[in-house]
C-alpha positions in Angstrom: 19.0 -20.8 -17.5 18.7 -21.1 -21.3 21.2 -22.3 -23.8 24.9 -22.1 -23.1 27.4 -21.5 -25.9 30.2 -24.0 -26.4 33.6 -22.7 -27.3 35.1 -24.8 -30.1 38.0 -24.4 -32.4 37.5 -22.7 -35.8 36.1 -24.9 -38.5 38.5 -26.2 -41.1 38.3 -24.3 -44.4 36.5 -27.2 -46.2 33.8 -27.5 -43.5 33.3 -23.7 -43.5 32.9 -23.7 -47.3 30.3 -26.5 -47.0 28.4 -24.6 -44.4 28.3 -21.5 -46.6 27.2 -23.5 -49.6 24.4 -25.2 -47.6 23.3 -21.8 -46.2 23.2 -20.3 -49.7 21.0 -23.2 -50.9 18.7 -22.9 -47.9 18.4 -19.1 -48.4 17.5 -19.5 -52.1 14.9 -22.2 -51.2 13.4 -19.9 -48.5 13.3 -16.9 -50.9 11.6 -19.1 -53.6 9.0 -20.4 -51.1 8.1 -16.9 -49.9 8.1 -15.1 -53.3 6.8 -17.9 -55.5 9.7 -17.1 -57.9 10.1 -20.1 -60.2 13.6 -19.1 -61.4 14.8 -18.8 -57.8 13.4 -22.2 -57.0 15.1 -23.7 -60.0 18.4 -22.1 -59.0 18.0 -23.5 -55.5 17.4 -27.0 -56.8 20.1 -26.7 -59.4 22.8 -26.0 -56.9 21.7 -28.8 -54.7 24.2 -31.6 -55.3 21.4 -34.2 -55.4 19.9 -32.5 -58.5 22.1 -33.2 -61.6 20.7 -30.7 -64.1 18.4 -27.7 -64.7 16.0 -30.1 -66.5 15.8 -32.3 -63.4 15.4 -29.2 -61.2 12.4 -28.1 -63.3 10.9 -31.6 -63.1 11.4 -31.7 -59.3 9.8 -28.3 -58.9 6.8 -29.1 -61.1 6.2 -32.4 -59.2 6.6 -30.6 -55.8 4.1 -27.9 -56.8 1.7 -30.4 -58.1 1.8 -32.5 -55.0 1.6 -29.6 -52.5 -0.2 -26.9 -54.4 -2.6 -26.2 -51.5 0.4 -25.3 -49.3 2.1 -23.3 -52.1 -0.6 -20.8 -53.3 2.2 -18.4 -54.5 2.8 -20.9 -57.3 
């Protein structure tokens, strides 16, 4: 049969905004992972609400690359 769609009411504006924000963050992270673009990766980390600054974003990225370099040859 496959998946069946559920009809639901429209999302409230606040929930819709949050979904758009999360999708933007995910798309930037995916782009950075595919291209190896450090600036895009830092941008993705910087807009993540868990990362408080560009300096922290750079540190997180450096540690991530160091820990997983064999899976991230584009870096």
